[in-house]
N, C-alpha and C positions, 0 to 999 in steps of 0.2 A: 504493500500500499504505500503510495507516495501522495505528497501534498496535491500534486496535479490531478491524480485520479480522485482524491476526495473532492477537490474543487469542481471537477467536471461532473461529478456524480451527486453531490450533496449541497453544493452551494445554493443553488436556486431554491430548492425546496426547504432546507433547513439552515442555510446561512453558515454551513460548516465548510472551512477551506484548508484546514491543515489536518495532518494525521493526529496530532495532539488533541485537537478538538473533537475529531471522530472517535477516538478511543474514549474520551470523556463522554460523549454522547452515547456510545455502544454501553459502557459500564453502567450509566445512569439507566438505559433501557433495560438491561439485564436485571438491575436491581428493582425497578419498578414492576416490570412486567412479569419476570420469572421468579426472582428470589423471594420478594415480598408476599406474593400469592401463595408460593408453595410453603413458606413459613407459617402462614395464616392457616392453611390447610392442616399443617402438622399440629398447630395449637387446637384447632377444632377436633382433632383425633383425641385430645386429652379431656374434652368436655363431657362429662357424664350428665345426661339428661335424667334427673330423678323426678322433680315435680315440675310440670310444664304449665306455665300460666295459660289458661285456655284462651284468653283474650288476645294475648301475644300469638298464640299458635293460629288463631284464626286470621289475625292480621297478615301473618306471613303467607298463610294459604291464600287469601284473597289477593294480595299483593302479587304473588307469583302467578297465579291464574290470570290476574288482569294483564301482566306483563306478556303472558303467552298469547292472550286473546289480542292484544295490541299488536304484537309482532305478527301474528297470523293475519290480521286485517291489513297491515302495512304491506305484507307480501302477496295480498289478495288470495289468501288460502283461508279454507275453513279451518276451524280449531282443530277438528280431527285430522285434517291433511297435515297441518303444521306439526302437530304432536306425533303423527306417525313418521313423518320426514326426520323429526328431530330425535326419534327413539324414546319419546316420552309416554311410556306406558305407565299404568298405575303404580306399579313397584318403583319405577324410577321417579315418578312424581313424589311419591312418599319419601324416598331417600334425599330427594331435593328439598323437600319441606324440612326434613330433619337437620339436614346441613346448614340450611338458612337459618332456622331457629337457633342452632348452635352459634352460628356466626353473631346473630343479634344479641343473644344472651351474653356471650363473650365480650362483644363490644361494650354493652351497657355496664358489665361488671368492671371492665377496665376503665371506663368513663367515670363510674363511681369511686373506684379505689384510687385512681390517679388524679381525680378531680379535673378531668379534661373538660375544656370548654371550647366554644367555637364563636369568635367575635364576628361581629357585622362585616368588618373588613375581610376576614377569611371566608365568610359565606358569599360575599360579592365576587372575591377572587375565584371561588369555586364555579360560580355561574359564568364568569369570563372564561375560565379554562375549560369548561364542559360543553358549552353550546354546539361548537363544531364537531365534537365527538358524537353528540347526539343528532347529527345531521340537521341542525337548525341553522337559521340565517343570522340570528341576532340573540343577544342577551335578554332582550325583551320577550322574545318568543319563548326562550327558556324559562323565564319568569312566570309565563302564562301556564306552562305546562307542570313546573316543579315548584312547591311552595318552599318558603324559607325554611320550614322545619324539615323538609325532606333533604334540602341541600346541607342543612346543619348536620344531619345524620351522616352524609357522605364525608363531610369535614372530620367528624369525630371518628368515623370508621378509619379514614386515612390516619389519624393520629394514633388509634389503637394499634393499627398495622405497624405504624412506624416504631411504636413502643416495643412490639414483638421483635421487629428487625433489629433495632439498636441493642437489644438484650440477648440476642441469639449468637451462638458461636459459629461463625462462618468461616470455613477455609476456602480460600480461592486458590485455584490451580490453573495456571496457563501452560497449556501444552500445544504446540503448533505441529500439525501433521506435516509430514514431508512428502 
């Protein structure tokens, strides 16, 4: 990888023009998109569900079902067609509900234990950083679809996941194949 290759391939889209910038971007991508989610999954494996608040359980089920319905509609599919294509049979849906419930409970426990908060500035920043990922044209459009409380949860989840990441023992190994 050379500075020229990086500039030719990444400058227009990402503003990256050197090998050093490229390596920093790749490491951040790996951290955010691979390591943090994997560590969160490992943490969820440690969560034991003993007494599940029925209200929270129903909220998780309703939210996940609503997400599936919205995605099916967006893709002009029936809900059954969407579920079939995604392999979402009843057993898989139950497992997904359980995983999401564990995630909610772990997040709220960390929020409580660590006294995590989300400021108005952090919530606004999340709106700014998220609207394009949601395939929307503006922050205003994002605000019509997602309440401040929903975005606050996104900020808090990110903080909880960052806590897990910062307190994990991670060993990096760089091997280049010849």
